[in-house]
N, C-alpha and C positions, 0 to 999 in steps of 0.2 A: 484263817489265823485269828486268834482271839488275844489281843494284847491289853485288854482291860486292866487298869491299874498299874500297868508298867510305864516307865518313863523311857522316852527316846530322845537323844540328842541328835539333831540334824544341823550340820554346819552348811554353809553357803545357803541358806534356807530362804533367801530373800527373792529367789526366782528360779525357773527352769526346773531341772531334775530335783533340786533341794526341796523347793515348794511342794512339789508333787510327793515326794516321799513324805513330807509333813502331812499333807492332806490324806494320803492312803493310810498311814500309821494311825492318825487320828480317827479315820472312819472305822478302824479295827480295834478302838478303844484305848488307844496309847495316849498318854499325856505327852505333850512335846515341848521340849527345851530348843528354841531357836537360836542360832548363832550365825552372824554375819556383819558386814560393815554397815549395811543400811538399816539402822534400827527402826526408823519409821515403817518401813515395809515389813519388819518382822512383827511390830506391834500390831498392824493391821491385819497380818495373816494370824496371829495369835487370837485376836477378837474373832475372826471367821472361824477358826477351829473350835473356839469355846462355844459360839453360837449355834454352829451347824451340827457338831458331833458331840457336845456337853462334856468336853474333856478339859482339863487344865492345860493352860499353856503360857509360856513366859519367854520373853525376848531377851537376849544378851547381844549387845554390840561387841564385835569381836574382830580384829584385823590379825589374821593368823599369819601375817608375814612378819610378825613382832614375835621374838622368841619366847617372851615371857606370857603371851596370851593364853596357851593351853592351860598353863598352872593357874593363872588367875581365874580363868573361867569356870575350872573345876573346884577352885576355892569358893566362888560365888555359888556354884550348884549345890555344894555341901553346906553352905550357910543356910540356903533355901531347904535343905533336907530332902534333896531329889536324888533317889537311887538310880542311876542311869544303867538300864538293863539293854538297850538297843542303842548303838552308835552308828549313825551314818556319816562316814567321812567323805564329804562331797566338796568343800570350798575348793575353788580352783579357777584358773584363768589361762589364756595363752600369751606368750610373748613373741609377737611376729617378728620376722627379719633373721638375719644371719647374726651368729654367736658374737662376733666382733663387732656388730653394730650398737651393741648396748654397753654400758658400763657395768662394772661388775656388780656395783650395788643392786642393779635390777635382777642380775641373774642371782645374787644372794637372797634377795627376798622370795623370788620365784621358788627357789628350792626350800626355803624356810616354810612357805605356804604347803607347796605340793608334795614335800617329802617329811621334812622334819616335823611340822604340826600332826600330820597323820599319825606317825609313830608316836609321838607325844602323847596325843589324844588316846589312842589306844592303850598305851602304858598306864595312863591314869583311870581309865574304865575297867580294864581287865580285872584287876584284884577283886573289885566288888562283885562282878559277874560271876568269878570263881567261888567266891565266898557264899554267894546266894544259889549257886548251882544252875544258873540259867543267864543266857546272854546271846546277843546276835551282834555282830559287827559286819557293816557291808562298807567296803572301800570302793569308791568310785574311780576305776581306772579307766581304760579305753582300749578300743581295738589297736590304736597306736602303740600300746605297750606289748603287742602280741606279732607285731610286724616288724621289717628291718627299718631302721631310721632313715631320714631324707633331709634334704636342705631346707632350712628355716624352721622356726618353733625348734631350736636346736635341742633344748632340754626337755621338751615336752614328753616325746616318746620315752626317752630315758626315765623320767619320773613316773609314768605311768608303768613301765616295765617292773621298776621298783616295788610298786604297790601290788603287782600280780606275785612277785616272788615273796614279798613280805607277808601277803594273806596267806600264801600256802604254808610258810613255816609257821605262821600263828595258828592256823588250823591244825597243823600236826600236833602243836604243843598243847592245845585246847580238847584235843579227841578225848572223850569219855568224860569231860566235864560238865556238859550241859551247854557250853558255849560254842556257837557256830560262827566260822568267818569266812566271808565270801568276797573276792573281788568282782565288781560289775565292770564289763568291758563293753560299753555301747560304741557304736560309730556315730555317725551324724544324727543328731537329735535336735529338733526344734526348740530352741531357746534364745536367751540373750547373748549366749557365749560368742557367737561369730559377729555381734555388733560391738561387744566390748572390745575385741581384738581386732576390729576393723577389717574383717574379711567377709562380711555379708555380701558384698557385691561379688565376691569370687564364688562363694558356695551356692549363691542363688541360681548359678548356672549349671549346676550339677543335676543329674537326673534325679526326679522325685523318688524313685524306687530305693535310692541311697539313704534316705531320711526315714526317721521314726519319730511319732509322737513320745513325748516323755512318759505318758501313762503307762502304755505296755512295757516300757523299759522297766519302770519302777516295779509295776505288778510282777513282772518275771523275776526281778531281782529278789523280791521279798519270798517269792515261791522257792528260788533257787537257795537262798540260805537256809529256809526251813527245811529243804530236803538234804541239806549238807553238801551242796555243789560248791565247790571252792573256787572255781573260776567259771563265771557265767557271761556267754556272749548273746544278747538278744538280737533276734532277727535273722531271717534265712540270709539275706544278702551280706550281713556282717560275718556270719558263720562261714560263708562261703570264700569271702576274703580271708580270713584266717586260715582256714583250711588250704586255700591255694598258696598263701605265702609259706605254709610249713611243707606242702607237698613239692613245691618246685625247689630246684637247687638254689642255695643261698645266693649266688650272684644273679640268677635270674629273677629271684623274688626282690631283691633290692633294686634292680633295674625297672621292675614293674611299679614299685613303690616311688622311685624316683619320678617316673614319666608321670603317674597319676598325681602325685602330691603337687606338682607344678600347677595343677588346675584349682587348687584351693588353699594353697599356703602363700601368704604373702612374704616375700623375700626382699 
């Protein structure tokens, strides 16, 4: 893939999968707009991308749990004159515990970031992509969006399932326009995610074959969106889990997920 001269917007770019997307796209020539809450990290990454890959890079502080942020971000991007050809919707976190253990404000912010901001950013980016006849949208979903829900992290799987269906609909609507849309559905990936939601102690006890490094996850996602694959599950273990959940009768699959999730979800 050669993205030289194109601009990519990567959300949640301060660490983990988002930072790897930024590095991989920059290595392929893309200029990078970075968005996340921790601007100091973004600015350091922007300098790294400029120095290492000779691309342009700019950092935007953005808290996507605030409804106005996608609109304000794109207004800032337009003032800079940056045509966004690649959108990596990646910002996210987990909210451990049972649903009624959190105030509604926490759930509202979660849904705003994990669902609404993804849709809002896609709505803002797509017209320009269509007009230019080229675009790539990768929405970072999860294996959790493809299997039955379980206790704890109550809205996480539901939000990720939304992203799968949303991506499928967008892909159908964009067919023939030069715009490709893909939902990336990774399983356990080495990143800060489990440190932030305070489940590192639990997931550290899981077998290592269940984990992937972020680099092959991202590389596979980029190949998948270029090939027009709308739902991409990286890794043989993750593919097996998704296949098994679909192959089993629904009550059996739900029971399997319920048993296994107790090992890594803090309730």
